[in-house]
N, C-alpha and C positions, 0 to 999 in steps of 0.2 A: 503493501499499499504506499503511496506518496506521502511526504509530510503533510501535516495540515495546513490546508490552507485557509490564510488567514481574512477574517471576516473583512469584508468593504468596509470606507468611512460610512460611521452612524447615516440613515437616514434623518428624518423629520418625521418620524410616525411612531406610534405606539397605541397601545390600547389602556383606555383607564381601569379598568377592570382587574390588571396588572399592579396598580398602583394602590395604594390608600385613598378612598374614595372624595370624592370632591362633597367638601359639607353641603348644604342645602341653602346656608346662609351668604354661598359666593365665597368662602375662601376658596387663595390660590389653591394650587396643584403642590403636591410636599417637593425637597427636594430626594434627590435620589438618595441624600444618606439616610433619610427617612424610610426608607422602604431595604434597607439592603441587608436587614439580618442576615444572617447564614441559615437559613432555616430549613436545607438539608443538613445540620449536624443534631439536626434531633429526629426522637426515634417514629419514624413512619411505620409500626408495626403495633403499637397499640390500638386498640378498638374501642377502649371506653374514652368518651370527650371529656367525661369529667375528669378526666386523670390525663389527658390529650398525650405531652409527649414530656421527656425528662428532663431535668433544669440544662440549658446547654453549656453549661460553664461543666458538669458532671460529664462532658461526652471529650473525648479525645480532637484535636482539630484538624479534621479531612481525616476521619478514621475511614474514609472507604480506601482511601492509598496505602492501607497500613496493611503489611504481609498478614498472612492466615499463622494465628501463632502468637501475636504480638500484641494483638486485642480480640476483644468481643464487641461486634458492632453493637451501637446501641441500641437495635431490634432483637438483638439478640441479651441483652441487658433486661430490655421491658418484660421478656418473661413473657409474652401475650398468650392467652392459651387458646385464643382464634388464629391466630396469625403469627404463630411461631415458627420460624425456618430453620431450625433446629431439626436433624434429622435421626429416625430410630436409628438402634441400635442396631436391628435385626437387617440380615444380610438383604433379607426377601423383600423388607418394606423399604429400601435402598433403594430395591430393583423393581418395584409397584411405583414407586414415583416417579423415576427416571420414564420409566414405558409411558404413566400417567401426561408426562409434562410433552413427550416426546408426540404425542395425541394429540394433544392439543395444538401442538407447534404446527403438525402437518394437517388437521382440521382447519385451520386457519391458513396456511399455506394456498392448501386446495381453493379453500373459497375466495381467496382474490386479497386477504385481509395479513393482517402483521404491520409493520409499520411504511408506509407511503409519503411520497415525498409531492411538496407544492411548487411551482415554476412560477414566475413573476415576470413577463415580459409583453412587448406591445404588440397584442392584438393584431394593429389596424395597418401595420410595418410586413407586409407579404413575404418578404424576404428573410425578414426573422422566422415568422410562422413554418414558411417552408425548411427552416434551417433546424428550430425544435422536431419538426415530423421526422425528418430523415436521421439525426439522433436518437431519437426513440425507439423509429421503426428499427434501427440498426439495432438497438440496444435488443428488443424484441424479438428479435428473427435469432440472436445469439444466447435467448429464453437466458437471459441475464436480469428479465422483466416478468413480472406475470402480466400485466397488460395495461395500460395509456390511456388517458383521454384527453383532448384538446377543445378546451370549450366546454360545451355538451354541459351545462348546469354548474360552473361553473366560471369565474373571470369576471370582466367588470358589467358586461354586455346581460349578465346573470345575475346582478347583485352580489357579488364575491369577490371582487378586487383584490389580487396576488394569487389567486387559482385560478390563471390562465390554463396549466396546464395538469395535470395529477395523475404522477407513475405509483404502481403498485407492484412492490417489490417483497415483501414478507419477515425475513429475520433483521435483526439490527444490524447485524459486522456484515451482510449484505446490502443493505442499504446505506452504510456510511461509504463501503466500497465506489456502490452506483452516483452515491451523491456527489464525491471526488470526481468521477467522470463526465456527468453529466455539468457541474461547475469549469469544467478545465472546455471541454466541449463548444460550451457554449457562452463562452466569454467574450465581453461585448456585448450578449443579447438579452441574457437575463437581466433583469432590473432587482433593487433592493426588497425584500416582503413587505408586505402590508396587509393592510385590512385584517380581519381575524385571524390570518396567519401569526401576526404577530403574538397575539395572546394564545392559541391552539397549539400550535408547531416548540418544537425545537431546530436551531441554526446546525443544520449537517455540516455545509461546508459552502461557504462565502452565501449567492444568495440562495442556496438551494434547503429550504427550510422543510419538517414531514413532520408526522404524530403517529399516535399507534393507535387501531382500531377492531376490534375484535366481538364487536355488535351482532353478528350474522350466524358465525360461528363460536363462539365462546359453549364452553359445558354447560349442562343446563343439570343444578344441584338443586337439594332441597331448599334451599335458603337463598336460591336465583334472583329472586325478588329484593332481594337484600342484597347479596355477592352481585349480584350481574353488573355489568358495564353500560354504561351510557354509549351515544356514537362518539358525542365531544365530552372532554374535560379542558384542562389549562396543563401549558407547557406540554401536548404532548403527550399527555395520558388521559385516559379517557378517566371519567368519574364514575363510582360506583351507583347505582338508583336509589340505594336507600337515603340520598341526600338531597334534601329539597328543601322549598320553603319552607315547609314544617317537620323538619327534622334538618335543620342548619347544625353547620359546624364550621370552623375558622377553614380557611382556604387552602393552607399549609398544609391541615392533616389530612382534608380530603385528598392532596394529591398522593402526602406519605402513607396512607392507610392502601391506596390504589395500587399504589407502586407496590408494596409489599405484597398485595395478593397478587397481580399479576409475575412478578416473580416467582413466585412458590408456585401458580398455576402453567408458568410459560420459559419460565429457567430462562439459558439464554438467547432464546428466539427472541425475547423482550428486551435484556438488558445483558448483554456481552461482558459488562463491566464499565462501561463508558459515560450511561446514562450520568451522572454525576455530573462528566465532564462537560457534556453539554447544556447541563444546567446550570452550571456555572459560568460555560458561555454566552448563553442567553442572559441573563442577568446582567453579567459586565455589557453586553451589547445597550441591552436599554435603559443601562445607566449611563451609559454615553450621549443618551438624547437629549437634546436641551429641553428647559422647560415650555419655552414659546415653539416648540417644534409638538413635544405634547398636549398644549391646547391646542393646537393647530388640527393635528389628527383628532381629537374629542368633537371642536367641531365640524369636521367635515366626517367623522362618524353619525353623529346627531344629524348632521342635514341627511346623511343616506337611507338612517333608520324614517325618518319623518315622509320623504316620500316615500318609501315602502308601505309607511301605514295607510300616506293619503291613495295611495293603490289599490290597498285590499280592503279599505273600511270607507272609500269617497267614491269609487272609481268614476262614477258620472258625474261627480264634484256637484249632487243633488243635495246635500246636507246643509244646515242653515247657517250660516255667514253670520256667526257669533263672533264676540270677544271673550276673554279673561281676565276680570281686575280683578289682580290678584294683592292679597291681604296676608303679610307673611307674619306668624306670631311666632317666637319663638317658645320653646317647652322643653328646658332644663332639663324638669324634674322627670320628663319620658323618654330623654337624648333623642330626640327628635324636633322639627321644627312642623306647623302646621300652615299648608294654603289653605286662605280660606277663599277662594274662587268667587266672585259675581259673574254670571252669564249674562252678558247684555246681549241684544239684539235690537238694531237700529235705536241705540239711545236708550233702550230700556231694559230697564232690569229685567229677568225672567227665570227667576231661581238662583240655587246657588251649586256646588260640589265643594264639599274640603276632603282634603287627602292630608293624611300624616306620615313626611317622610324623614326617616331616621339619619341621623349624624354617620353613623358606618355605612351608610352606603346598601344595609337589608332592606327589603320590599318596601315599599311605602304600601299605606294604606287608606281606601274610601271609611272613610265614618260618616259622612252624611252628606244627603244627595236631595234635594226637594227643586224641582222644576218644573213648568207647566208639562201637560201631559201632551202627546198628541199632536205633536209639530217636530219632533225631529230634534227635539234641544236635548236629551238625555245620551242619543249617537255623536251628537256634536261635542259634546260638553266633555266626554269619555276620550272622544279622538283627540280633543284640546289637548288635555290631561297627559296623557300618553305623551303628545309632541314636546311638551315642558319638563318632562320626570329627565335627572342626570342619567349618561351613556352607562346604559350595561345595570339600572336597576329598574325593577320591575314592581307593576303595579296587582295587590290582591286583592279581593273584596271584601269586604269585612266579616264580624261575628256575624252580626246579622241583619239580614239581604232581604228586603221586598220584592215583592212579583217583580215589579216595575224595571229592577235593578236585574233580577235575574237574566228578565228580555236582551239586558242590552250586554250581560256577560255573555249569554249564548249567541245574542250575533258576535260579540267578539271571537270564540270558542270557532263559529261555524267560519268566518273568517280567516281562519289558521294563528291570526291574532291571541290568544287565548288559549289556556286549555287546563283541566281540571281531573283530578282522581276519578275511575269509574263507580260505578252504585250510586244511587239515591239521593238526594240531598236530603235529611230531615226538613220537613214543616213543622212550624213552632202552632198555637192556640191561636195567636193572635195573626197568622195567615203568611211572617216570614220566614224565610228559609236559614237555619241556622249550620254556619260555617261550609257554605258550599264549597270552599277550598278552590276558586277560579284563581287561573295569577296568568301574566300577558308573558309571552316570552320578547327574550332579548335579541334574536333573530329569528326570519321570518325565511329561510333559506330550510 
């Protein structure tokens, strides 16, 4: 393998979810110093969120680089009964585990899953598109990659900038080799990573980034609904299904928990020992972004999101042209800020909608709606509120929701903007619905 290719000069794009969220009161983004704690030195193996990770001071620096016998990893010290990576003493148990890992990896490989790469380039330049096609055709004919696609659901035209091409490979070691080949062969063609790639992926080589996915091929076990993985996650690693707005956990813990389980299930197919270096490389890369660049990217991301909301919720431009007059009330007791929006149509108030927005970027909640009926004000007001949320923040339904509000949330769900757990919603004696569990998406792709 050739020497590691350094990352290009930093671009001025990143994603707010990778940082401490912007407060609702409009404070500026934190500096990189404020978000540079080395979370990977913490225990990625504890499953008790109340005892998430050991104190970082008790863990040797860069434990992943110490040779076997020098120290045990933090995850081994944690002694988790559920995600313990230590092996049984019995030889047959060792063999069974190895066979299971091999089966899992082969299943993912056959399904075209595992690690995949995203390529960003100027899709309007026919010479660049042709060059990308030639390089990927050659890799496919040599069976160096499973398959690839150019466009076809990715890229700027599909609302997914940074994903003009997707290359499906499999194991981490193979992906590293292919990433270096692509980066070399497409020098001068590839552009810096952008869009969701900066949040979801890891930098393998130069402008070539990638992530891991086994959503379609993962083994189904008794606790699949808890331990099964979603399609997306943070920093190249899919998140477990059990983490959601109703079962939250610190982002670093969610990532560490997923890494520990994927190492156990897939072994070197998932991590050949280089994952920690890729994570550190990404952190260094994003830490070099300027504050102005971060703010510019967030503004761009919000603009793209709002354009997509308009397309999904008001494609014919038929909703009332309302204004939202915002009264901001700080609520330190609840660690949040309230936005009390007065809905104005043609100069007059037609009611209001109140939102509680936590300081820490966790889901916002609708806690009061009072609008004139049968004029489309409800849909217009919810659309207006969604377009004012900070980047990456979702909106959830309240604890007790009226029948009119349920209709709005069902409309959001049918439009692909919101989702909720399956099952009937409990209805109270006063005609309201208890804890319906609706939550908006952060991405509509």
